N, C-alpha and C positions, 0 to 999 in steps of 0.2 A: 504493500500499500504507500504510495507515493503522498509525501505532505506538501501542500501548497505554500511556498514560500511567501511571506507578505512582502511587497516592495517598500522600503522605506525610503522616502524623498527628503533627502536633507536642503533644506533651503539654505541661503546665505542671510546674514544677519541684515535687520532692516534697514532701510536708506529711505531719506526723504520723508516729507508730510506731503500730500496730493489735494489738489481741489480742483473739481472740474466746473469750470465757470459758466454758468447756465443763462449769465445775462450777454445779449447780443451786442449791446452799445456800450459795455463798460470794460476797457482792456486792463484796467488793474495796473498802471505804471506806478501805483504804490501798492505796497503789501498790504492788503486787509486785516493782518495780523498786528505789525508792528509800525504801518507807516512810513516805512523807508521805502527808498526807491528799489523798485525790481530792476533786474537785468534780464537781457533774453540770451539763452542758452541752448544749445542743441543737446536735447536728453533722448537716449534711447528706451522708449517705452515699451511695456510688453501688454497684449491686449490678450485676452481669452474671448474666441469668436465660437459661440453657439456651445459653450464647455467642451469643447473638442479640439480646436485648433488655436496653436499659438502664434500671434502676430506680433512681429519685432517692427517698430516705427522709428526713425529719426527723424523728430520733430523739434523746430522753436518753440521754445515754451519760456514763457515768465517764470523767473526764479528770485526769490528772496535768500540771500546767502546765509543772513542772519537768523532766519525761522527755519530753514532746510526746507522752505516750500516752494513746489512746482505748481504753477496754475497753466491749466490749458483751457480753451475756450472748447463747450460741448459745439458749436457752431460748426469749426472747424474740422474738429473729430467727425461730425456727421458728414460733412462734405466730402473728408477722406474714403470715408467707408462707403458712403453711397456709390462713388465713383469706383471705387475696387470691386465691391460685390454684387451691386445691383444693376441689373439691366432695366428694370422699371421702378421708378422713383416710390409706387405703391409696396413694392417688396420691401422697402428698408424698414428695420424696426433696432432702434438704437438700444433696446434692451438685451439684444442678442451679444453685446459685447461688454466687457468688463476689464478695465484697465486696473492690473494690480502691483505693478512694479517696473523695476528697471532693469537695464543689463549693461554692462561696460561695454563702449565702443568697438574695441578689439572683437570682442565677441559677436557685436552686430554685423562687422565686417565681414568675419569668417562665415556666418549665416548666409551672406549673400552670394559666398563663394562656393560654398558646399553646404548641404541640408544637414541638418541636424535632427536626430531623432528627437521625440518629443519627451523623452523619460531624461535624455540628457539636458535638452533645452530648458527644462524646467529648473534644473540645478544651477544655472547659470543666471537666477532670476534673483534680483534683490527686491524681496517686497517691499510696499510702503509700510511707513512706521504707522500711518492712520490717514483716513481719507476724511478730510475735514467737511465742513458745510459753512458759509458763512452767507449772510443774507443784508441785502443793503437797505436803510433806513432811510426813508426822505423826509425833509422838514427840519424844524427847528430842533435842537436839541441842547442841553447843558454839557459843558465840559467838565 
């Protein structure tokens, strides 16, 4: 009788906080957490597509170095995913995607040259420390 060995996936340590910006008209040139200026960085993000395929993306993102926060516009990702995966605009559902971490640039470049099996690719991922949510409040307020 053969025993089935369970595969244990060892993820790397957590890196970065992540916020998917739902506001189309706000670019957040200042960090919503600490109010310091954000910088633009190219970061290799990892998305899970329909809970079966990993997608590596090298995107320009807003980044706050002090808070270790990555900000990506939801509209930008929707446009990218719609163009990559959908023939018809009605076929697109953003809920099929889940962005959960980053990979090193060298691993991203290696994945473009040769295909990496999914069980090895998941070991290259640095999961996010936390997924944050910010709300914009309009109107007068006290400091």
